[in-house]
C-alpha positions in Angstrom: 0.0 0.0 0.0 1.4 3.3 -1.0 0.6 6.9 -1.8 2.7 9.8 -3.2 2.4 13.5 -3.9 4.7 16.0 -5.6 4.5 19.7 -4.6 5.7 22.9 -6.1 6.2 26.3 -4.6 2.4 27.0 -4.0 1.2 27.9 -0.6 -0.5 25.3 1.6 1.7 22.3 0.7 2.8 21.6 4.3 -0.9 21.4 5.3 -1.6 19.3 2.2 1.2 16.8 3.2 -0.3 16.5 6.7 -3.7 15.8 5.2 -2.3 13.2 2.9 -0.6 11.5 5.8 -3.8 11.5 7.9 -5.8 9.9 5.1 -3.1 7.4 4.4 -2.8 6.4 8.1 -6.6 6.0 8.2 -6.4 3.6 5.2 -3.5 1.7 7.0 -5.8 1.3 10.0 -8.5 -0.2 7.8 -5.9 -2.5 6.2 -4.6 -3.8 9.5 -8.2 -4.0 10.9 -7.5 -1.6 13.8 -7.4 2.1 13.9 -4.0 3.5 14.7 -3.6 5.3 18.1 -4.0 9.1 17.9 -0.5 9.5 19.2 0.9 7.6 16.2 -1.1 9.7 13.8 0.0 12.9 15.6 3.6 12.0 15.6 3.7 11.0 12.0 2.0 14.3 11.0 4.5 16.2 13.1 7.4 14.4 11.3 5.8 15.1 7.9 5.4 18.8 8.9 9.1 19.1 9.9 10.4 17.3 6.8 8.3 19.2 4.4 9.1 22.4 6.1 12.8 21.7 5.5 12.1 21.0 1.8 10.2 24.3 1.5 12.9 26.2 3.2 16.0 24.7 1.6 15.0 23.9 -2.0 13.8 26.0 -4.9 12.5 23.1 -6.9 9.9 20.5 -6.5 9.6 18.2 -3.5 7.4 15.4 -2.6 6.3 12.8 -0.1 6.0 9.0 -0.4 4.1 7.0 2.2 4.3 3.2 2.2 3.1 0.4 4.4 5.8 -2.3 4.4 6.0 -5.2 6.8 4.3 -3.6 9.8 6.0 -0.2 9.3 4.9 3.0 7.6 7.8 4.5 5.7 7.6 8.3 5.5 9.9 9.6 2.8 10.3 13.2 1.8 12.5 14.1 -1.1 13.7 17.4 -2.5 16.0 18.8 -5.1 18.5 20.4 -2.7 21.9 18.8 -2.4 22.3 20.2 1.1 23.1 17.5 3.5 21.0 16.8 6.6 22.9 17.6 9.7 20.9 17.3 13.0 21.9 19.8 15.5 22.6 19.0 19.2 19.6 19.9 21.4 19.7 23.5 22.4 16.6 24.8 24.2 17.8 28.4 23.6 17.9 28.0 19.9 15.0 29.5 17.9 14.1 27.2 15.0 16.1 24.5 13.3 14.8 21.8 15.6 13.1 19.6 12.9 15.6 16.8 12.7 16.0 16.9 16.5 12.2 16.3 16.8 12.4 13.4 14.3 15.2 11.8 16.3 13.4 12.3 19.6 10.3 10.6 18.2 11.7 7.8 16.1 15.4 7.5 17.1 16.8 7.6 13.5 16.2 8.4 9.9 17.8 7.5 6.6 19.2 10.2 4.4 20.2 9.4 0.9 21.8 11.8 -1.6 20.5 11.3 -5.1 21.7 12.7 -8.4 18.8 15.3 -8.2 18.8 16.0 -4.5 18.1 13.9 -1.4 15.6 11.6 0.2 14.8 11.4 4.0 13.0 8.3 5.2 11.6 7.7 8.7 10.3 4.3 9.7 7.2 4.2 11.9 6.9 0.8 13.7 3.2 0.0 13.9 3.8 -2.9 16.4 4.9 -0.2 18.9 1.6 1.6 18.2 -0.6 -1.3 19.3 
């Protein structure tokens, strides 16, 4: 099970990505015959918001989101056309902004970042067995 969307520079894409995620997770709940906990949905939406916000801030081209159910996990992948590497910053409660990857790590412990010939892909794995 999979869904994808590509976005341009139009306003409202961060909200659109969150809505896409919410709808996908509802379908996942139907597929696995149990609704996902609200906390799982909220955390996934937050991660999508942070990753898409980074794509909006740091690229001038298209970006997109791929959501996929694979072996009891939801893979959240956001890709963009920026070659800028992802470098999580150390926690700093005094810093204003730039906490996106810190939030991702706090929620899920890790992410995969892959540089591609046209930019990069960031993937976060949501373990649904932990969401039971």
